[in-house]
N, CA, C and O atoms as a GROMACS GRO file, in nm:
protein
  584
    1MET      N    1  -0.581  -1.588   0.825
    1MET     CA    2  -0.574  -1.456   0.763
    1MET      C    3  -0.455  -1.454   0.667
    1MET      O    4  -0.344  -1.490   0.708
    2PRO      N    5  -0.473  -1.414   0.541
    2PRO     CA    6  -0.364  -1.418   0.444
    2PRO      C    7  -0.255  -1.316   0.474
    2PRO      O    8  -0.280  -1.208   0.527
    3LYS      N    9  -0.134  -1.355   0.439
    3LYS     CA   10  -0.019  -1.265   0.453
    3LYS      C   11   0.070  -1.282   0.331
    3LYS      O   12   0.072  -1.388   0.269
    4ALA      N   13   0.143  -1.177   0.297
    4ALA     CA   14   0.233  -1.182   0.182
    4ALA      C   15   0.373  -1.221   0.227
    4ALA      O   16   0.469  -1.150   0.198
    5GLY      N   17   0.385  -1.331   0.297
    5GLY     CA   18   0.512  -1.372   0.353
    5GLY      C   19   0.617  -1.410   0.252
    5GLY      O   20   0.736  -1.413   0.284
    6LEU      N   21   0.577  -1.439   0.130
    6LEU     CA   22   0.672  -1.485   0.030
    6LEU      C   23   0.729  -1.372  -0.055
    6LEU      O   24   0.818  -1.395  -0.136
    7ILE      N   25   0.679  -1.252  -0.039
    7ILE     CA   26   0.727  -1.139  -0.118
    7ILE      C   27   0.823  -1.058  -0.029
    7ILE      O   28   0.780  -0.989   0.063
    8VAL      N   29   0.950  -1.069  -0.059
    8VAL     CA   30   1.053  -1.002   0.021
    8VAL      C   31   1.027  -0.851   0.024
    8VAL      O   32   1.000  -0.790  -0.079
    9GLY      N   33   1.036  -0.794   0.143
    9GLY     CA   34   1.020  -0.650   0.158
    9GLY      C   35   0.876  -0.605   0.181
    9GLY      O   36   0.852  -0.487   0.205
   10PHE      N   37   0.780  -0.699   0.173
   10PHE     CA   38   0.639  -0.664   0.191
   10PHE      C   39   0.574  -0.758   0.292
   10PHE      O   40   0.593  -0.879   0.288
   11THR      N   41   0.496  -0.699   0.382
   11THR     CA   42   0.414  -0.776   0.475
   11THR      C   43   0.274  -0.717   0.467
   11THR      O   44   0.257  -0.596   0.474
   12THR      N   45   0.176  -0.804   0.453
   12THR     CA   46   0.038  -0.758   0.440
   12THR      C   47  -0.045  -0.812   0.554
   12THR      O   48  -0.038  -0.930   0.587
   13LYS      N   49  -0.125  -0.724   0.612
   13LYS     CA   50  -0.213  -0.762   0.723
   13LYS      C   51  -0.351  -0.704   0.695
   13LYS      O   52  -0.364  -0.599   0.633
   14PHE      N   53  -0.454  -0.775   0.740
   14PHE     CA   54  -0.590  -0.738   0.710
   14PHE      C   55  -0.674  -0.719   0.835
   14PHE      O   56  -0.656  -0.791   0.934
   15ILE      N   57  -0.764  -0.625   0.831
   15ILE     CA   58  -0.877  -0.617   0.925
   15ILE      C   59  -0.998  -0.630   0.834
   15ILE      O   60  -1.057  -0.531   0.792
   16LYS      N   61  -1.033  -0.755   0.805
   16LYS     CA   62  -1.130  -0.784   0.699
   16LYS      C   63  -1.269  -0.727   0.726
   16LYS      O   64  -1.336  -0.681   0.634
   17ASP      N   65  -1.313  -0.730   0.852
   17ASP     CA   66  -1.448  -0.681   0.879
   17ASP      C   67  -1.461  -0.530   0.856
   17ASP      O   68  -1.572  -0.478   0.846
   18ARG      N   69  -1.348  -0.460   0.848
   18ARG     CA   70  -1.349  -0.317   0.817
   18ARG      C   71  -1.296  -0.289   0.676
   18ARG      O   72  -1.279  -0.173   0.638
   19HIS      N   73  -1.269  -0.394   0.601
   19HIS     CA   74  -1.219  -0.382   0.464
   19HIS      C   75  -1.092  -0.297   0.460
   19HIS      O   76  -1.075  -0.211   0.374
   20PHE      N   77  -1.004  -0.326   0.555
   20PHE     CA   78  -0.879  -0.252   0.569
   20PHE      C   79  -0.760  -0.343   0.540
   20PHE      O   80  -0.756  -0.458   0.584
   21VAL      N   81  -0.665  -0.290   0.464
   21VAL     CA   82  -0.542  -0.362   0.432
   21VAL      C   83  -0.424  -0.276   0.475
   21VAL      O   84  -0.418  -0.157   0.444
   22LEU      N   85  -0.330  -0.336   0.545
   22LEU     CA   86  -0.204  -0.270   0.581
   22LEU      C   87  -0.093  -0.341   0.507
   22LEU      O   88  -0.073  -0.461   0.523
   23THR      N   89  -0.020  -0.266   0.425
   23THR     CA   90   0.096  -0.320   0.356
   23THR      C   91   0.219  -0.249   0.410
   23THR      O   92   0.236  -0.128   0.394
   24LEU      N   93   0.305  -0.325   0.475
   24LEU     CA   94   0.430  -0.272   0.528
   24LEU      C   95   0.538  -0.295   0.423
   24LEU      O   96   0.555  -0.406   0.373
   25ILE      N   97   0.612  -0.188   0.391
   25ILE     CA   98   0.716  -0.194   0.289
   25ILE      C   99   0.849  -0.167   0.358
   25ILE      O  100   0.869  -0.062   0.419
   26ASP      N  101   0.940  -0.263   0.347
   26ASP     CA  102   1.067  -0.254   0.418
   26ASP      C  103   1.184  -0.263   0.323
   26ASP      O  104   1.167  -0.289   0.204
   27ASP      N  105   1.303  -0.241   0.377
   27ASP     CA  106   1.425  -0.256   0.299
   27ASP      C  107   1.429  -0.397   0.240
   27ASP      O  108   1.384  -0.493   0.303
   28GLY      N  109   1.481  -0.408   0.123
   28GLY     CA  110   1.483  -0.535   0.052
   28GLY      C  111   1.378  -0.540  -0.058
   28GLY      O  112   1.384  -0.626  -0.146
   29ALA      N  113   1.282  -0.450  -0.053
   29ALA     CA  114   1.178  -0.443  -0.156
   29ALA      C  115   1.236  -0.380  -0.282
   29ALA      O  116   1.330  -0.301  -0.277
   30ASN      N  117   1.176  -0.416  -0.396
   30ASN     CA  118   1.219  -0.356  -0.522
   30ASN      C  119   1.102  -0.350  -0.619
   30ASN      O  120   0.990  -0.391  -0.586
   31ASP      N  121   1.127  -0.300  -0.738
   31ASP     CA  122   1.021  -0.284  -0.838
   31ASP      C  123   0.951  -0.416  -0.871
   31ASP      O  124   0.828  -0.421  -0.876
   32LYS      N  125   1.028  -0.520  -0.893
   32LYS     CA  126   0.970  -0.649  -0.929
   32LYS      C  127   0.878  -0.700  -0.818
   32LYS      O  128   0.767  -0.748  -0.844
   33GLN      N  129   0.923  -0.689  -0.695
   33GLN     CA  130   0.842  -0.735  -0.582
   33GLN      C  131   0.719  -0.647  -0.562
   33GLN      O  132   0.615  -0.695  -0.519
   34LEU      N  133   0.732  -0.518  -0.594
   34LEU     CA  134   0.616  -0.429  -0.585
   34LEU      C  135   0.508  -0.476  -0.682
   34LEU      O  136   0.390  -0.476  -0.647
   35LYS      N  137   0.546  -0.514  -0.802
   35LYS     CA  138   0.449  -0.565  -0.899
   35LYS      C  139   0.382  -0.693  -0.846
   35LYS      O  140   0.261  -0.709  -0.859
   36GLU      N  141   0.461  -0.782  -0.786
   36GLU     CA  142   0.405  -0.903  -0.726
   36GLU      C  143   0.306  -0.868  -0.615
   36GLU      O  144   0.202  -0.932  -0.601
   37GLN      N  145   0.341  -0.768  -0.536
   37GLN     CA  146   0.256  -0.726  -0.425
   37GLN      C  147   0.123  -0.669  -0.474
   37GLN      O  148   0.018  -0.697  -0.417
   38VAL      N  149   0.127  -0.589  -0.580
   38VAL     CA  150   0.003  -0.534  -0.636
   38VAL      C  151  -0.089  -0.648  -0.679
   38VAL      O  152  -0.209  -0.644  -0.653
   39ARG      N  153  -0.033  -0.746  -0.744
   39ARG     CA  154  -0.114  -0.861  -0.788
   39ARG      C  155  -0.166  -0.942  -0.670
   39ARG      O  156  -0.279  -0.992  -0.673
   40PHE      N  157  -0.085  -0.955  -0.565
   40PHE     CA  158  -0.127  -1.026  -0.444
   40PHE      C  159  -0.246  -0.954  -0.381
   40PHE      O  160  -0.347  -1.018  -0.348
   41ILE      N  161  -0.236  -0.823  -0.364
   41ILE     CA  162  -0.345  -0.746  -0.304
   41ILE      C  163  -0.471  -0.758  -0.389
   41ILE      O  164  -0.580  -0.775  -0.336
   42THR      N  165  -0.456  -0.749  -0.519
   42THR     CA  166  -0.572  -0.763  -0.608
   42THR      C  167  -0.641  -0.896  -0.585
   42THR      O  168  -0.764  -0.901  -0.576
   43ALA      N  169  -0.565  -1.003  -0.575
   43ALA     CA  170  -0.623  -1.136  -0.555
   43ALA      C  171  -0.688  -1.150  -0.417
   43ALA      O  172  -0.794  -1.210  -0.404
   44GLN      N  173  -0.624  -1.095  -0.314
   44GLN     CA  174  -0.672  -1.112  -0.178
   44GLN      C  175  -0.792  -1.024  -0.143
   44GLN      O  176  -0.861  -1.050  -0.044
   45THR      N  177  -0.818  -0.923  -0.221
   45THR     CA  178  -0.925  -0.828  -0.186
   45THR      C  179  -1.047  -0.840  -0.277
   45THR      O  180  -1.132  -0.751  -0.278
   46GLN      N  181  -1.057  -0.948  -0.352
   46GLN     CA  182  -1.170  -0.963  -0.445
   46GLN      C  183  -1.305  -0.955  -0.374
   46GLN      O  184  -1.401  -0.904  -0.430
   47GLU      N  185  -1.311  -1.004  -0.252
   47GLU     CA  186  -1.437  -1.002  -0.176
   47GLU      C  187  -1.450  -0.879  -0.085
   47GLU      O  188  -1.552  -0.863  -0.018
   48MET      N  189  -1.350  -0.795  -0.083
   48MET     CA  190  -1.351  -0.676   0.002
   48MET      C  191  -1.383  -0.555  -0.084
   48MET      O  192  -1.292  -0.486  -0.130
   49ARG      N  193  -1.509  -0.529  -0.106
   49ARG     CA  194  -1.550  -0.418  -0.192
   49ARG      C  195  -1.632  -0.318  -0.117
   49ARG      O  196  -1.732  -0.356  -0.056
   50PRO      N  197  -1.597  -0.193  -0.118
   50PRO     CA  198  -1.463  -0.142  -0.148
   50PRO      C  199  -1.370  -0.167  -0.030
   50PRO      O  200  -1.415  -0.209   0.077
   51PHE      N  201  -1.242  -0.142  -0.048
   51PHE     CA  202  -1.148  -0.154   0.063
   51PHE      C  203  -1.058  -0.032   0.066
   51PHE      O  204  -1.045   0.041  -0.032
   52VAL      N  205  -0.996  -0.010   0.183
   52VAL     CA  206  -0.898   0.098   0.200
   52VAL      C  207  -0.766   0.033   0.238
   52VAL      O  208  -0.763  -0.067   0.311
   53GLU      N  209  -0.659   0.091   0.190
   53GLU     CA  210  -0.526   0.035   0.214
   53GLU      C  211  -0.431   0.144   0.260
   53GLU      O  212  -0.430   0.255   0.206
   54LEU      N  213  -0.350   0.109   0.360
   54LEU     CA  214  -0.239   0.193   0.401
   54LEU      C  215  -0.112   0.124   0.356
   54LEU      O  216  -0.078   0.017   0.406
   55GLY      N  217  -0.041   0.184   0.261
   55GLY     CA  218   0.090   0.137   0.218
   55GLY      C  219   0.193   0.210   0.302
   55GLY      O  220   0.223   0.326   0.276
   56ASP      N  221   0.247   0.142   0.401
   56ASP     CA  222   0.335   0.206   0.500
   56ASP      C  223   0.481   0.184   0.462
   56ASP      O  224   0.539   0.079   0.490
   57ALA      N  225   0.540   0.285   0.398
   57ALA     CA  226   0.681   0.282   0.361
   57ALA      C  227   0.763   0.372   0.452
   57ALA      O  228   0.873   0.414   0.416
   58SER      N  229   0.709   0.401   0.570
   58SER     CA  230   0.776   0.497   0.660
   58SER      C  231   0.909   0.446   0.714
   58SER      O  232   0.991   0.525   0.758
   59LYS      N  233   0.930   0.315   0.713
   59LYS     CA  234   1.057   0.259   0.761
   59LYS      C  235   1.149   0.217   0.648
   59LYS      O  236   1.257   0.163   0.673
   60LEU      N  237   1.108   0.241   0.525
   60LEU     CA  238   1.188   0.207   0.409
   60LEU      C  239   1.303   0.307   0.397
   60LEU      O  240   1.280   0.427   0.381
   61ARG      N  241   1.425   0.258   0.404
   61ARG     CA  242   1.543   0.346   0.395
   61ARG      C  243   1.624   0.320   0.267
   61ARG      O  244   1.680   0.412   0.208
   62ASP      N  245   1.629   0.193   0.226
   62ASP     CA  246   1.705   0.156   0.107
   62ASP      C  247   1.611   0.152  -0.013
   62ASP      O  248   1.536   0.056  -0.031
   63LEU      N  249   1.616   0.256  -0.094
   63LEU     CA  250   1.528   0.268  -0.210
   63LEU      C  251   1.600   0.230  -0.339
   63LEU      O  252   1.549   0.255  -0.448
   64SER      N  253   1.716   0.169  -0.328
   64SER     CA  254   1.798   0.141  -0.445
   64SER      C  255   1.733   0.041  -0.541
   64SER      O  256   1.769   0.037  -0.658
   65GLY      N  257   1.640  -0.039  -0.494
   65GLY     CA  258   1.573  -0.137  -0.579
   65GLY      C  259   1.455  -0.081  -0.657
   65GLY      O  260   1.393  -0.152  -0.736
   66PHE      N  261   1.425   0.046  -0.634
   66PHE     CA  262   1.310   0.108  -0.700
   66PHE      C  263   1.355   0.210  -0.803
   66PHE      O  264   1.457   0.277  -0.786
   67THR      N  265   1.278   0.222  -0.909
   67THR     CA  266   1.298   0.327  -1.009
   67THR      C  267   1.165   0.395  -1.033
   67THR      O  268   1.059   0.338  -1.003
   68GLU      N  269   1.169   0.514  -1.087
   68GLU     CA  270   1.044   0.584  -1.120
   68GLU      C  271   0.965   0.506  -1.224
   68GLU      O  272   0.843   0.495  -1.213
   69LEU      N  273   1.034   0.452  -1.324
   69LEU     CA  274   0.966   0.373  -1.427
   69LEU      C  275   0.903   0.248  -1.368
   69LEU      O  276   0.790   0.212  -1.402
   70GLY      N  277   0.975   0.181  -1.280
   70GLY     CA  278   0.925   0.058  -1.218
   70GLY      C  279   0.804   0.081  -1.130
   70GLY      O  280   0.710   0.002  -1.133
   71THR      N  281   0.806   0.186  -1.050
   71THR     CA  282   0.690   0.212  -0.963
   71THR      C  283   0.571   0.259  -1.045
   71THR      O  284   0.456   0.230  -1.010
   72THR      N  285   0.596   0.331  -1.153
   72THR     CA  286   0.488   0.371  -1.242
   72THR      C  287   0.424   0.248  -1.306
   72THR      O  288   0.302   0.237  -1.314
   73ALA      N  289   0.507   0.154  -1.350
   73ALA     CA  290   0.457   0.030  -1.411
   73ALA      C  291   0.378  -0.053  -1.310
   73ALA      O  292   0.277  -0.114  -1.345
   74ALA      N  293   0.424  -0.056  -1.186
   74ALA     CA  294   0.350  -0.130  -1.082
   74ALA      C  295   0.213  -0.068  -1.059
   74ALA      O  296   0.115  -0.140  -1.041
   75GLY      N  297   0.206   0.063  -1.058
   75GLY     CA  298   0.077   0.131  -1.043
   75GLY      C  299  -0.019   0.097  -1.154
   75GLY      O  300  -0.140   0.089  -1.133
   76ALA      N  301   0.034   0.076  -1.273
   76ALA     CA  302  -0.050   0.041  -1.388
   76ALA      C  303  -0.112  -0.097  -1.373
   76ALA      O  304  -0.214  -0.126  -1.436
   77LEU      N  305  -0.053  -0.184  -1.291
   77LEU     CA  306  -0.109  -0.317  -1.269
   77LEU      C  307  -0.241  -0.312  -1.193
   77LEU      O  308  -0.311  -0.413  -1.183
   78GLU      N  309  -0.273  -0.197  -1.139
   78GLU     CA  310  -0.402  -0.182  -1.070
   78GLU      C  311  -0.518  -0.208  -1.166
   78GLU      O  312  -0.630  -0.232  -1.121
   79PHE      N  313  -0.493  -0.204  -1.297
   79PHE     CA  314  -0.600  -0.228  -1.394
   79PHE      C  315  -0.659  -0.368  -1.377
   79PHE      O  316  -0.771  -0.393  -1.420
   80GLU      N  317  -0.584  -0.458  -1.316
   80GLU     CA  318  -0.634  -0.594  -1.295
   80GLU      C  319  -0.743  -0.600  -1.189
   80GLU      O  320  -0.814  -0.700  -1.178
   81ARG      N  321  -0.757  -0.492  -1.112
   81ARG     CA  322  -0.858  -0.486  -1.007
   81ARG      C  323  -0.988  -0.438  -1.070
   81ARG      O  324  -0.992  -0.333  -1.133
   82LYS      N  325  -1.091  -0.515  -1.054
   82LYS     CA  326  -1.221  -0.475  -1.108
   82LYS      C  327  -1.325  -0.493  -1.000
   82LYS      O  328  -1.313  -0.589  -0.924
   83PRO      N  329  -1.424  -0.411  -0.987
   83PRO     CA  330  -1.440  -0.291  -1.069
   83PRO      C  331  -1.344  -0.181  -1.026
   83PRO      O  332  -1.296  -0.180  -0.912
   84TYR      N  333  -1.317  -0.092  -1.115
   84TYR     CA  334  -1.229   0.021  -1.087
   84TYR      C  335  -1.299   0.124  -0.998
   84TYR      O  336  -1.421   0.123  -0.982
   85LYS      N  337  -1.219   0.212  -0.943
   85LYS     CA  338  -1.265   0.335  -0.878
   85LYS      C  339  -1.347   0.315  -0.751
   85LYS      O  340  -1.434   0.397  -0.720
   86LEU      N  341  -1.321   0.209  -0.677
   86LEU     CA  342  -1.390   0.191  -0.550
   86LEU      C  343  -1.297   0.204  -0.430
   86LEU      O  344  -1.342   0.239  -0.321
   87ASP      N  345  -1.169   0.177  -0.448
   87ASP     CA  346  -1.077   0.160  -0.337
   87ASP      C  347  -0.987   0.283  -0.317
   87ASP      O  348  -0.951   0.352  -0.412
   88LYS      N  349  -0.952   0.307  -0.189
   88LYS     CA  350  -0.864   0.418  -0.154
   88LYS      C  351  -0.730   0.364  -0.104
   88LYS      O  352  -0.724   0.260  -0.039
   89LEU      N  353  -0.625   0.436  -0.136
   89LEU     CA  354  -0.490   0.401  -0.092
   89LEU      C  355  -0.422   0.524  -0.034
   89LEU      O  356  -0.416   0.629  -0.098
   90ALA      N  357  -0.371   0.511   0.088
   90ALA     CA  358  -0.285   0.612   0.149
   90ALA      C  359  -0.144   0.554   0.153
   90ALA      O  360  -0.124   0.442   0.201
   91ILE      N  361  -0.048   0.629   0.103
   91ILE     CA  362   0.092   0.584   0.104
   91ILE      C  363   0.166   0.671   0.206
   91ILE      O  364   0.170   0.793   0.193
   92LEU      N  365   0.224   0.607   0.306
   92LEU     CA  366   0.294   0.676   0.413
   92LEU      C  367   0.444   0.670   0.385
   92LEU      O  368   0.501   0.561   0.376
   93VAL      N  369   0.508   0.786   0.372
   93VAL     CA  370   0.651   0.794   0.340
   93VAL      C  371   0.722   0.880   0.445
   93VAL      O  372   0.658   0.951   0.522
   94SER      N  373   0.855   0.871   0.446
   94SER     CA  374   0.932   0.950   0.542
   94SER      C  375   1.048   1.026   0.479
   94SER      O  376   1.128   1.087   0.550
   95SER      N  377   1.059   1.022   0.346
   95SER     CA  378   1.169   1.093   0.281
   95SER      C  379   1.122   1.152   0.149
   95SER      O  380   1.021   1.110   0.093
   96ASP      N  381   1.196   1.250   0.100
   96ASP     CA  382   1.163   1.311  -0.029
   96ASP      C  383   1.177   1.210  -0.143
   96ASP      O  384   1.096   1.208  -0.235
   97GLU      N  385   1.280   1.125  -0.135
   97GLU     CA  386   1.299   1.024  -0.239
   97GLU      C  387   1.182   0.925  -0.243
   97GLU      O  388   1.133   0.890  -0.351
   98ALA      N  389   1.138   0.881  -0.126
   98ALA     CA  390   1.022   0.790  -0.121
   98ALA      C  391   0.897   0.861  -0.170
   98ALA      O  392   0.812   0.800  -0.235
   99ASN      N  393   0.884   0.988  -0.140
   99ASN     CA  394   0.770   1.066  -0.188
   99ASN      C  395   0.768   1.072  -0.341
   99ASN      O  396   0.662   1.061  -0.402
  100THR      N  397   0.885   1.090  -0.402
  100THR     CA  398   0.894   1.094  -0.548
  100THR      C  399   0.848   0.962  -0.608
  100THR      O  400   0.771   0.960  -0.704
  101LEU      N  401   0.895   0.851  -0.552
  101LEU     CA  402   0.855   0.719  -0.603
  101LEU      C  403   0.706   0.694  -0.581
  101LEU      O  404   0.638   0.641  -0.669
  102ALA      N  405   0.656   0.732  -0.464
  102ALA     CA  406   0.513   0.716  -0.435
  102ALA      C  407   0.429   0.800  -0.531
  102ALA      O  408   0.320   0.759  -0.571
  103SER      N  409   0.480   0.916  -0.568
  103SER     CA  410   0.408   1.002  -0.663
  103SER      C  411   0.399   0.936  -0.801
  103SER      O  412   0.298   0.951  -0.870
  104CYS      N  413   0.502   0.863  -0.840
  104CYS     CA  414   0.498   0.788  -0.968
  104CYS      C  415   0.391   0.681  -0.962
  104CYS      O  416   0.314   0.664  -1.057
  105TYR      N  417   0.386   0.608  -0.851
  105TYR     CA  418   0.285   0.505  -0.834
  105TYR      C  419   0.145   0.567  -0.836
  105TYR      O  420   0.055   0.517  -0.903
  106ARG      N  421   0.130   0.675  -0.763
  106ARG     CA  422   0.001   0.744  -0.753
  106ARG      C  423  -0.048   0.788  -0.890
  106ARG      O  424  -0.166   0.772  -0.922
  107ALA      N  425   0.041   0.845  -0.970
  107ALA     CA  426   0.002   0.900  -1.100
  107ALA      C  427  -0.066   0.796  -1.187
  107ALA      O  428  -0.162   0.828  -1.257
  108THR      N  429  -0.018   0.674  -1.184
  108THR     CA  430  -0.078   0.568  -1.266
  108THR      C  431  -0.196   0.503  -1.198
  108THR      O  432  -0.298   0.478  -1.262
  109SER      N  433  -0.184   0.474  -1.070
  109SER     CA  434  -0.290   0.399  -1.002
  109SER      C  435  -0.418   0.480  -0.985
  109SER      O  436  -0.524   0.422  -0.961
  110LEU      N  437  -0.410   0.611  -0.996
  110LEU     CA  438  -0.531   0.694  -0.986
  110LEU      C  439  -0.632   0.663  -1.097
  110LEU      O  440  -0.751   0.693  -1.082
  111TYR      N  441  -0.587   0.605  -1.205
  111TYR     CA  442  -0.680   0.566  -1.311
  111TYR      C  443  -0.771   0.453  -1.266
  111TYR      O  444  -0.880   0.434  -1.321
  112TYR      N  445  -0.726   0.376  -1.163
  112TYR     CA  446  -0.797   0.255  -1.124
  112TYR      C  447  -0.849   0.255  -0.982
  112TYR      O  448  -0.929   0.168  -0.946
  113ARG      N  449  -0.806   0.349  -0.901
  113ARG     CA  450  -0.852   0.360  -0.762
  113ARG      C  451  -0.939   0.484  -0.748
  113ARG      O  452  -0.928   0.579  -0.825
  114HIS      N  453  -1.027   0.480  -0.648
  114HIS     CA  454  -1.111   0.596  -0.619
  114HIS      C  455  -1.024   0.718  -0.587
  114HIS      O  456  -1.047   0.828  -0.637
  115ASP      N  457  -0.924   0.696  -0.503
  115ASP     CA  458  -0.832   0.804  -0.469
  115ASP      C  459  -0.704   0.744  -0.411
  115ASP      O  460  -0.706   0.638  -0.348
  116VAL      N  461  -0.595   0.814  -0.433
  116VAL     CA  462  -0.464   0.775  -0.380
  116VAL      C  463  -0.397   0.903  -0.332
  116VAL      O  464  -0.388   1.000  -0.406
  117ARG      N  465  -0.351   0.901  -0.207
  117ARG     CA  466  -0.281   1.018  -0.153
  117ARG      C  467  -0.156   0.973  -0.079
  117ARG      O  468  -0.144   0.860  -0.032
  118ILE      N  469  -0.063   1.067  -0.069
  118ILE     CA  470   0.066   1.041  -0.004
  118ILE      C  471   0.071   1.125   0.123
  118ILE      O  472   0.035   1.243   0.123
  119PHE      N  473   0.116   1.063   0.231
  119PHE     CA  474   0.122   1.129   0.361
  119PHE      C  475   0.258   1.109   0.425
  119PHE      O  476   0.330   1.013   0.395
  120ARG      N  477   0.292   1.201   0.513
  120ARG     CA  478   0.411   1.185   0.599
  120ARG      C  479   0.370   1.164   0.743
  120ARG      O  480   0.453   1.134   0.829
  121ASP      N  481   0.241   1.179   0.770
  121ASP     CA  482   0.188   1.168   0.905
  121ASP      C  483   0.089   1.051   0.912
  121ASP      O  484  -0.010   1.050   0.839
  122PHE      N  485   0.117   0.954   0.998
  122PHE     CA  486   0.034   0.835   1.011
  122PHE      C  487  -0.110   0.870   1.046
  122PHE      O  488  -0.203   0.819   0.983
  123ARG      N  489  -0.128   0.954   1.143
  123ARG     CA  490  -0.264   0.989   1.188
  123ARG      C  491  -0.346   1.052   1.076
  123ARG      O  492  -0.463   1.019   1.058
  124GLN      N  493  -0.286   1.142   1.002
  124GLN     CA  494  -0.357   1.204   0.890
  124GLN      C  495  -0.396   1.100   0.785
  124GLN      O  496  -0.504   1.108   0.727
  125ALA      N  497  -0.309   1.004   0.763
  125ALA     CA  498  -0.337   0.899   0.664
  125ALA      C  499  -0.457   0.815   0.705
  125ALA      O  500  -0.545   0.790   0.623
  126ILE      N  501  -0.461   0.772   0.832
  126ILE     CA  502  -0.573   0.686   0.873
  126ILE      C  503  -0.703   0.766   0.887
  126ILE      O  504  -0.811   0.711   0.867
  127GLU      N  505  -0.691   0.894   0.920
  127GLU     CA  506  -0.812   0.978   0.922
  127GLU      C  507  -0.870   0.989   0.781
  127GLU      O  508  -0.990   0.977   0.763
  128TRP      N  509  -0.785   1.013   0.683
  128TRP     CA  510  -0.831   1.026   0.546
  128TRP      C  511  -0.893   0.894   0.497
  128TRP      O  512  -0.991   0.896   0.422
  129LEU      N  513  -0.837   0.783   0.538
  129LEU     CA  514  -0.891   0.652   0.500
  129LEU      C  515  -1.023   0.620   0.570
  129LEU      O  516  -1.097   0.533   0.527
  130GLY      N  517  -1.051   0.692   0.679
  130GLY     CA  518  -1.174   0.667   0.754
  130GLY      C  519  -1.162   0.556   0.857
  130GLY      O  520  -1.262   0.497   0.897
  131VAL      N  521  -1.040   0.527   0.900
  131VAL     CA  522  -1.018   0.420   0.998
  131VAL      C  523  -0.944   0.471   1.122
  131VAL      O  524  -0.873   0.394   1.188
  132ALA      N  525  -0.960   0.598   1.154
  132ALA     CA  526  -0.890   0.655   1.270
  132ALA      C  527  -0.931   0.584   1.400
  132ALA      O  528  -0.852   0.579   1.494
  133ASP      N  529  -1.052   0.530   1.405
  133ASP     CA  530  -1.095   0.458   1.524
  133ASP      C  531  -1.018   0.328   1.544
  133ASP      O  532  -1.025   0.268   1.651
  134LEU      N  533  -0.946   0.283   1.443
  134LEU     CA  534  -0.864   0.162   1.452
  134LEU      C  535  -0.716   0.193   1.477
  134LEU      O  536  -0.631   0.106   1.461
  135GLU      N  537  -0.687   0.316   1.516
  135GLU     CA  538  -0.547   0.358   1.530
  135GLU      C  539  -0.464   0.263   1.616
  135GLU      O  540  -0.355   0.224   1.576
  136ASN      N  541  -0.514   0.226   1.734
  136ASN     CA  542  -0.437   0.139   1.823
  136ASN      C  543  -0.415   0.002   1.759
  136ASN      O  544  -0.305  -0.052   1.765
  137GLU      N  545  -0.518  -0.054   1.699
  137GLU     CA  546  -0.507  -0.185   1.636
  137GLU      C  547  -0.409  -0.181   1.517
  137GLU      O  548  -0.328  -0.272   1.498
  138ILE      N  549  -0.418  -0.076   1.437
  138ILE     CA  550  -0.327  -0.062   1.323
  138ILE      C  551  -0.183  -0.046   1.371
  138ILE      O  552  -0.092  -0.105   1.314
  139ASN      N  553  -0.163   0.035   1.474
  139ASN     CA  554  -0.027   0.052   1.528
  139ASN      C  555   0.029  -0.080   1.580
  139ASN      O  556   0.148  -0.107   1.564
  140GLU      N  557  -0.055  -0.163   1.641
  140GLU     CA  558  -0.010  -0.295   1.686
  140GLU      C  559   0.030  -0.381   1.567
  140GLU      O  560   0.132  -0.451   1.572
  141LEU      N  561  -0.050  -0.376   1.460
  141LEU     CA  562  -0.016  -0.453   1.339
  141LEU      C  563   0.114  -0.405   1.278
  141LEU      O  564   0.191  -0.484   1.224
  142ARG      N  565   0.139  -0.275   1.287
  142ARG     CA  566   0.263  -0.218   1.232
  142ARG      C  567   0.385  -0.267   1.308
  142ARG      O  568   0.494  -0.275   1.251
  143LYS      N  569   0.369  -0.301   1.436
  143LYS     CA  570   0.480  -0.345   1.520
  143LYS      C  571   0.505  -0.495   1.511
  143LYS      O  572   0.617  -0.540   1.529
  144GLU      N  573   0.399  -0.573   1.482
  144GLU     CA  574   0.411  -0.718   1.479
  144GLU      C  575   0.500  -0.763   1.365
  144GLU      O  576   0.496  -0.707   1.256
  145PRO      N  577   0.581  -0.865   1.390
  145PRO     CA  578   0.660  -0.920   1.278
  145PRO      C  579   0.566  -0.984   1.177
  145PRO      O  580   0.457  -1.029   1.211
  146GLY      N  581   0.610  -0.988   1.051
  146GLY     CA  582   0.530  -1.044   0.942
  146GLY      C  583   0.509  -1.190   0.960
  146GLY      O  584   0.444  -1.254   0.877
   0.00000   0.00000   0.00000
């Protein structure tokens, strides 16, 4: 199963039979690595049509490596994903600052994804993605080291 072990600050886990992607975003991540991560997900999900993704930034505390311009530019890289408008992304945040950055990403990536929403509640995020029945499995993936 592929993982984004080489991109600092990002860990990616898959439940491929459900077309689900979990991206964990931790301290140490920055704009440049976010762009690398978007390209990684695009490459890894070519056969997963459509797919849903939970971008879990709920444990991200150090946002100093991110800028509004950088996260907006990373969202624009979604254009590399074809076909457009099939995939959903829920971004889980825990602070107002993270919400602002996620909103920048959302504003651009909405041109290329079916829908993108920001949540502060894990359960609401997975319900919206349609994978609430995988809650226990997703929570286990969230706890496992990358």
